[in-house]
N, C-alpha and C positions, 0 to 999 in steps of 0.2 A: 604565359603570363609572366611579366617581369617581376622581380622581387619588390615587395612593398614594405616600407618602414612603417609599421603599425603605430608605433609611439608617435612618430611625426604626424601621421594621418590623424590620430586622435586629437593632438593639439590643434591641428588645423580645423577639425570639425568643431571642437569646443569654441574656438575663436569665431567661427562662422555661425554656429547654431546655438551655442550656449552651454552651460555647465551640465545639462542633463544627459549628455552623450555617455553611453555605456560601451563596454567592449563589444557587445553584439552589434551595436550601431556601427562601430568601426569596421567590422567584417562586412556588414551590409553595404557600407559605403565603398569598401574596397572592391567588392564583387559587382555592385550595381550603382555606380556613382550618381548618374542622372536620376534614377528612380529614388535613391535615398534623398537627394537634394529636393526633388519634387515633394516627397512625403514630408520632409521637415518644413517646407514652405506651407504645405497644406495644414500641418499641425500648428504652425505659428498663427495662421489665419483662423482656424476653427477649434483649437484647443486639443486636449488629449484624446484624439479619436481612436487610439489603440484600445480603448475600453469598449468600443462598439463591436457588435458581431459583424461578420464579413458582409452579409447581405445589406445591412443597414449602412455600413461604410460605403459600399460601392453604389447602391441603388438609392438609398435614402429611406426614411420610414414611410409606411403606408399611412393614408389618412385614417385618423381615429384609432391607430394601432399603438399599443403600449409596449415600450421596450424597458426591460429590467436590466440596469447597468450596475455592475459591481465596480465600485471606485476604489475601495480599500478592502482588505480581507473581511472586515466586519461591517462595512457600510455599503448599502445598495441604495439606488435611487430609481424611481420610476419616471420615464419620460413618455409623454403622450403627445403625438402630433395632432393638430386640429385643423 
C-alpha cells in the first residue's frame, strides 16, 4: 500500500462529505474508499444510521417490532415499524 497523506485525505473528505468527518472516518476511507463513500451517501440520504444495531441496519426492522435507539448518552427513543 503506498503512503497516504492523512491530513490531505481528511480535508478532501470534509470538502466532499461535510464537517462531521472524524479521524476514524479518515482511516476507514484510506482502507476502504468505495465502502466509505457508499456509507456516507447512505447516511446523507437516511440520516445517522450509525445509531442502529447491525441487523436493523442491514435487513431493516421487522413489522410491528420496536427498536430502542440510543441517540445521546442520556437520550433514547423507541422506533416501531408498522
